[in-house]
C-alpha positions as CSV (number, residue, x, y, z in Angstrom):
1,M,155.4,38.4,267.7
2,K,157.1,38.7,264.4
3,Y,160.0,36.4,263.3
4,R,163.2,36.8,261.3
5,R,165.7,34.4,259.7
6,L,168.9,34.2,261.7
7,G,171.4,35.2,259.1
8,R,172.5,32.2,256.9
9,T,171.2,29.6,259.4
10,D,167.9,27.8,259.0
11,L,166.5,29.2,262.2
12,N,163.5,31.5,262.2
13,I,163.6,33.4,265.5
14,S,161.4,35.8,267.4
15,E,162.2,39.5,267.0
16,I,162.4,39.7,270.8
17,S,164.5,37.1,272.6
18,L,165.1,36.6,276.3
19,G,168.5,36.9,277.8
20,T,168.9,35.2,281.2
21,W,171.9,36.9,282.8
22,A,169.6,38.3,285.6
23,F,168.5,34.7,286.4
24,G,172.0,33.6,287.2
25,N,173.3,36.2,289.7
26,N,172.7,39.7,291.2
27,V,174.2,41.8,288.5
28,Y,170.8,43.3,287.8
29,G,169.3,42.8,291.2
30,G,168.7,39.0,291.1
31,V,165.6,36.9,290.2
32,D,164.1,34.1,292.2
33,E,164.2,30.8,290.4
34,K,160.5,30.3,290.3
35,D,160.0,33.8,289.0
36,G,162.6,33.1,286.3
37,I,160.8,30.0,285.2
38,N,157.5,31.7,285.1
39,T,159.0,34.5,283.0
40,I,160.4,32.0,280.5
41,H,157.1,30.2,280.3
42,A,155.3,33.5,279.7
43,G,157.7,34.3,277.0
44,I,157.0,31.1,275.1
45,D,153.2,31.8,275.4
46,L,153.8,35.2,273.9
47,G,155.8,33.9,271.0
48,V,159.4,34.1,272.2
49,N,161.3,31.1,270.7
50,I,164.9,31.9,271.5
51,F,166.7,32.1,274.8
52,D,170.2,33.2,275.5
53,T,172.3,32.0,278.4
54,A,175.9,31.2,279.4
55,P,178.0,29.3,282.0
56,Q,179.2,32.7,283.1
57,Y,175.7,33.6,284.3
58,G,176.4,32.1,287.7
59,T,178.3,32.8,290.9
60,D,181.7,32.2,292.3
61,K,180.3,29.1,293.9
62,Q,178.3,27.7,290.9
63,D,178.7,28.0,287.1
64,G,175.7,28.3,284.9
65,V,172.9,29.1,287.4
66,A,170.9,30.7,284.6
67,E,171.4,27.6,282.4
68,I,170.0,25.5,285.2
69,V,166.9,27.7,285.5
70,L,166.5,27.7,281.7
71,G,166.9,23.9,281.6
72,K,164.1,23.4,284.3
73,A,161.8,25.8,282.4
74,L,162.3,24.2,279.0
75,K,162.3,20.6,280.1
76,S,159.1,19.7,278.3
77,K,159.2,22.5,275.8
78,R,162.6,22.1,274.1
79,D,161.2,21.3,270.7
80,K,159.4,24.6,270.7
81,V,162.4,26.8,271.2
82,H,166.0,27.6,270.3
83,I,168.8,28.0,272.8
84,S,172.1,30.0,272.5
85,S,174.8,29.6,275.1
86,K,178.5,30.4,275.3
87,F,181.9,29.1,276.3
88,G,185.2,30.5,277.4
89,R,184.3,32.1,280.7
90,N,183.2,30.4,283.9
91,P,183.0,32.3,287.3
92,C,184.2,29.2,289.2
93,I,187.4,28.7,287.2
94,E,190.2,30.9,288.4
95,G,188.2,34.0,288.7
96,G,186.4,33.7,285.3
97,R,189.6,33.9,283.2
98,S,189.2,33.2,279.5
99,L,189.3,29.6,278.4
100,F,189.2,29.4,274.6
101,Y,190.9,26.2,273.7
102,K,190.0,22.7,272.4
103,T,189.5,20.6,275.5
104,R,187.8,23.4,277.3
105,V,185.1,24.0,274.6
106,I,184.4,20.3,274.6
107,E,184.1,20.2,278.4
108,S,182.1,23.4,278.5
109,V,179.5,22.2,276.0
110,E,179.0,18.9,278.0
111,E,178.6,20.9,281.2
112,S,176.1,23.3,279.5
113,L,174.1,20.4,278.0
114,K,173.8,18.8,281.4
115,R,172.6,22.0,283.1
116,L,170.2,22.8,280.2
117,Q,168.8,19.2,280.2
118,T,169.1,19.0,276.5
119,D,171.3,17.2,273.9
120,Y,172.1,20.1,271.6
121,I,172.7,23.9,271.6
122,D,171.4,25.9,268.6
123,V,174.1,28.6,268.8
124,L,177.3,28.4,270.7
125,F,179.0,31.8,271.2
126,F,182.6,32.6,272.1
127,H,182.0,34.5,275.3
128,S,183.6,37.9,275.0
129,P,187.3,37.2,274.3
130,F,189.2,40.4,275.1
131,S,191.9,40.0,272.5
132,P,193.0,37.6,269.7
133,D,195.8,36.4,272.0
134,E,193.2,34.6,274.1
135,I,192.2,32.3,271.3
136,K,194.2,29.1,271.0
137,D,194.4,27.6,267.5
138,D,193.1,24.2,268.5
139,V,189.8,25.7,269.7
140,W,188.4,25.3,266.2
141,E,189.2,21.5,266.3
142,G,187.0,21.4,269.5
143,I,184.2,23.3,267.8
144,E,184.3,21.1,264.8
145,Q,184.1,18.0,267.1
146,V,181.0,19.2,269.0
147,K,179.3,20.2,265.7
148,K,180.0,16.8,264.1
149,Q,178.5,15.2,267.2
150,G,175.3,17.2,266.8
151,K,175.8,19.0,270.1
152,V,176.2,22.4,268.5
153,R,174.4,23.6,265.4
154,F,175.8,27.0,264.7
155,V,178.7,29.1,266.1
156,G,178.9,32.8,267.0
157,H,181.0,35.5,268.5
158,S,179.6,37.5,271.5
159,I,181.7,40.6,271.2
160,S,183.0,42.6,274.2
161,M,185.9,45.1,274.3
162,F,184.6,46.0,270.9
163,H,187.4,48.0,269.4
164,Q,190.0,45.4,270.4
165,T,188.0,42.4,269.0
166,E,185.8,43.5,266.1
167,Q,188.5,42.5,263.6
168,M,188.2,38.9,265.0
169,A,184.6,38.8,263.9
170,R,185.4,40.1,260.4
171,K,188.2,37.5,260.1
172,W,186.0,34.6,261.3
173,A,183.1,35.6,259.1
174,N,185.4,35.8,256.1
175,E,186.8,32.4,256.9
176,N,183.3,30.9,257.3
177,K,183.9,30.1,261.0
178,I,181.0,31.9,262.5
179,D,177.3,32.2,261.6
180,V,176.2,34.8,264.2
181,I,177.5,37.8,266.2
182,Q,176.2,39.2,269.4
183,V,176.8,42.9,270.0
184,V,175.9,45.8,272.1
185,L,173.5,48.2,270.3
186,S,171.2,50.9,271.6
187,L,170.1,54.4,271.0
188,M,173.0,55.4,273.2
189,N,175.7,53.0,272.0
190,R,176.0,52.6,268.2
191,E,179.7,51.5,267.9
192,S,178.7,48.2,266.4
193,Q,176.7,49.5,263.5
194,Q,179.4,49.5,260.9
195,L,180.5,46.0,261.7
196,I,176.9,44.8,261.5
197,E,176.6,46.4,258.0
198,E,179.8,44.9,256.8
199,L,179.0,41.4,257.9
200,Q,175.8,41.3,255.9
201,E,178.0,40.5,253.0
202,Y,178.4,37.1,254.7
203,S,174.7,36.8,255.8
204,I,175.8,36.8,259.5
205,G,173.0,36.8,262.0
206,V,172.9,39.5,264.7
207,F,171.8,39.3,268.3
208,A,171.5,42.9,269.7
209,R,172.1,43.1,273.4
210,E,172.0,45.8,276.1
211,C,169.4,47.6,274.0
212,L,168.2,49.5,277.0
213,A,171.7,50.7,277.8
214,N,172.0,48.8,281.0
215,G,168.6,50.1,282.2
216,F,169.1,53.8,281.4
217,L,166.5,53.6,278.5
218,S,164.1,51.9,280.9
219,G,162.7,55.2,281.9
220,S,163.2,54.4,285.6
221,I,166.6,56.0,286.2
222,T,166.9,59.6,287.3
223,K,169.7,61.9,288.3
224,E,168.9,61.0,291.9
225,T,169.1,57.3,291.5
226,V,171.5,55.5,293.8
227,F,172.6,52.1,292.5
228,A,173.3,49.3,295.0
229,K,176.9,48.4,295.6
230,G,178.0,45.6,293.3
231,T,175.4,46.2,290.6
232,L,176.5,47.0,287.1
233,N,175.6,50.7,287.1
234,A,177.2,51.5,290.4
235,R,180.4,52.2,288.5
236,Y,179.1,55.5,287.2
237,S,179.9,58.9,288.8
238,K,177.2,61.4,289.5
239,K,178.3,63.4,286.4
240,E,178.2,60.3,284.2
241,L,174.7,59.5,285.6
242,A,173.4,63.0,284.7
243,E,174.8,62.8,281.2
244,R,173.0,59.6,280.5
245,V,169.7,60.8,282.0
246,D,169.9,63.9,279.8
247,Q,170.5,61.8,276.7
248,V,167.5,59.6,277.4
249,N,165.3,62.7,277.8
250,A,166.5,63.9,274.4
251,F,165.1,60.7,272.8
252,K,161.5,61.1,274.3
253,F,160.3,62.5,270.9
254,L,160.2,58.9,269.7
255,M,157.2,58.1,271.9
256,R,153.8,58.3,270.1
257,D,150.4,56.6,270.0
258,D,151.6,53.1,269.5
259,I,154.9,53.6,271.4
260,T,154.0,54.9,274.8
261,N,157.2,54.5,276.8
262,M,161.0,54.8,276.5
263,P,161.8,51.0,276.6
264,Q,159.4,50.3,273.8
265,A,160.9,53.1,271.7
266,A,164.4,52.0,272.4
267,L,163.7,48.4,271.3
268,R,161.8,49.5,268.3
269,W,164.7,51.6,267.2
270,V,167.1,48.6,267.4
271,L,164.6,46.4,265.4
272,D,164.6,49.1,262.7
273,Q,168.4,48.9,262.2
274,K,169.7,47.0,259.2
275,G,170.9,43.5,259.8
276,I,169.3,42.9,263.2
277,S,167.9,39.4,263.7
278,T,166.7,39.6,267.2
279,V,166.7,42.0,270.2
280,L,167.8,40.4,273.5
281,S,165.5,41.5,276.3
282,G,166.9,41.3,279.8
283,A,163.5,41.2,281.3
284,K,163.4,40.0,284.9
285,N,159.6,39.4,285.0
286,M,156.5,38.9,282.9
287,F,155.6,42.5,283.0
288,E,159.0,43.7,281.6
289,L,158.9,40.9,279.0
290,K,155.4,41.9,277.8
291,G,156.7,45.5,277.4
292,A,159.6,44.4,275.3
293,I,157.5,42.2,273.1
294,S,155.2,45.2,272.4
295,A,158.0,46.8,270.5
296,S,157.8,44.0,267.9
297,N,154.2,44.9,267.2
298,A,154.8,48.7,267.0
299,S,155.1,50.4,263.6
300,P,158.6,51.0,262.4
301,F,160.1,54.5,262.8
302,T,160.1,56.7,259.7
303,N,163.3,57.8,258.1
304,A,162.8,61.3,259.5
305,E,162.5,59.9,263.0
306,L,165.6,57.8,262.6
307,K,167.5,60.8,261.3
308,R,166.5,62.9,264.2
309,A,167.5,60.1,266.6
310,K,170.9,60.3,265.1
311,E,171.1,64.0,265.3
312,V,170.2,64.3,269.0
313,L,172.8,61.8,270.1
314,K,175.3,63.9,272.0
315,K,178.0,61.3,272.1
316,D,178.3,57.5,271.7
317,F,178.0,56.1,275.2
318,E,180.2,53.1,274.5
319,A,180.0,50.0,276.6
320,A,182.3,50.1,279.6
């Protein structure tokens, strides 16, 4: 495993990190708690030292299921790793509506610390506000309070609804309010690249997520694949499915002696983009995680390969 500095923070983090969304609910098919804990432990053994979670990674009956799993897994290993979590969305609070204000950030941090069985969070992200109107002015007072108390070290913006909210990240970086962003970035979705480049002026760290394009770059999806009702990719029509599969096939030239499969190529490509601090793997088991980590050890793509990868992109498959 190779490591990079997380922007202007003092954290040195693994190039491959582990996101825990799948450990909290069935959005990607669901993971048994024991299997989740084993995957986290395997990640640590393989050099992963940063884990991403959120209160939202739960069910309509229980917030933060993934935080609970992560807390159990890291109970005796907390000093070896970094944790990022989020606030502002909870599945058990009025349908998961946005909650970006002072008292809620304070309450949310306390709830997360309890579930995580720790006394501090390394990076606390705003969890995907959909517009500036969702942010109450007093939220920054709450953030300052939890930082002064040592419960949060650094602050980030996990960006969703990209075109509606990317200006928020620019403003907050310019005002020295955030240290990190988390964005969607993959061979198939490159809408965040300009923002990433611009924020390097402020030495903002970057978590890249959905780097396998919600599984399409995993190599396991075909035009005949039928997604289970309620899972993330079930929203695509047959035509949209075919377009995505054709695009993945166009990227297969990136595979070579030390990059033997599409997921490895996809993650290596993200690691080769300017400004990236870590690639968030959504691995559900040890096998998938080992595959993701292999991308860190592969040789970077050449400029010619990166240029061709840009030329064969038929359209930017922006996040839905």
